[in-house]
C-alpha positions as CSV (number, residue, x, y, z in Angstrom):
1,M,22.6,5.2,10.7
2,G,19.3,6.3,11.4
3,T,16.2,6.8,8.9
4,H,16.2,10.1,6.6
5,G,13.3,9.7,4.9
6,L,9.6,8.0,4.7
7,V,8.1,7.2,1.5
8,V,4.4,7.0,1.0
9,V,2.3,4.8,-0.4
10,S,-1.2,5.8,-1.1
11,S,-4.3,5.5,-3.1
12,E,-4.8,8.7,-3.6
13,S,-3.1,11.8,-5.4
14,I,-3.6,14.6,-2.9
15,I,-2.8,13.6,0.7
16,T,-4.9,15.0,3.6
17,R,-5.7,14.2,7.2
18,N,-8.3,11.3,6.2
19,T,-5.7,9.6,3.9
20,L,-4.8,5.7,4.2
21,I,-1.3,5.7,4.4
22,L,0.8,2.7,4.4
23,G,4.4,4.1,5.2
24,V,7.8,2.6,3.7
25,T,11.5,3.9,5.2
26,S,13.7,4.8,3.3
27,D,16.5,1.8,4.9
28,G,16.2,-0.7,2.6
29,F,14.2,0.9,0.7
30,S,14.1,-1.3,-2.5
31,D,13.4,-4.7,-0.3
32,T,10.9,-3.1,1.7
33,L,8.4,-2.1,-1.2
34,V,9.1,-5.3,-2.8
35,S,7.9,-7.0,0.1
36,L,4.5,-4.2,0.4
37,A,3.5,-5.2,-3.2
38,K,3.7,-8.9,-2.2
39,Q,1.6,-8.6,0.7
40,I,-0.7,-6.0,-0.9
41,T,-1.3,-8.5,-4.2
42,A,-1.8,-11.4,-1.7
43,T,-4.2,-9.8,0.1
44,A,-6.1,-8.4,-3.0
45,K,-6.0,-12.3,-4.0
46,R,-7.3,-13.5,-0.6
47,M,-10.4,-10.9,-1.3
48,R,-10.9,-11.8,-4.7
49,V,-10.6,-8.4,-5.9
50,L,-6.9,-8.5,-8.2
51,T,-8.1,-7.9,-11.5
52,L,-10.4,-4.7,-10.2
53,F,-7.3,-4.2,-8.1
54,R,-4.9,-4.3,-10.9
55,K,-7.2,-2.1,-13.3
56,G,-7.3,0.6,-10.9
57,H,-10.6,0.8,-9.1
58,Q,-10.1,3.2,-6.5
59,D,-12.9,1.8,-3.7
60,T,-11.3,-1.9,-4.1
61,I,-7.1,-0.2,-3.9
62,K,-9.0,1.5,-0.5
63,L,-10.1,-1.8,0.5
64,V,-7.5,-3.7,0.2
65,M,-4.8,-0.9,1.1
66,Q,-7.4,-0.7,4.8
67,R,-7.2,-4.7,5.2
68,V,-3.0,-4.4,4.8
69,C,-3.1,-2.3,7.4
70,Q,-4.8,-3.8,9.6
71,D,-3.3,-7.0,9.4
């Protein structure tokens, strides 16, 4: 069975050409989303910005998501 959709995880509410997107396919969606959340949380902890990340600081969220994309 093929993938029929893509879920976009982004720190911005409006998607443009320059928006950083972490994509998650709909196959095994819940498992993939949990794995992505764990990876983002672990990265924020390593960067020592978990508190700012949890408070929704936009610049911090972008930095953490960039690091996850690079990893």
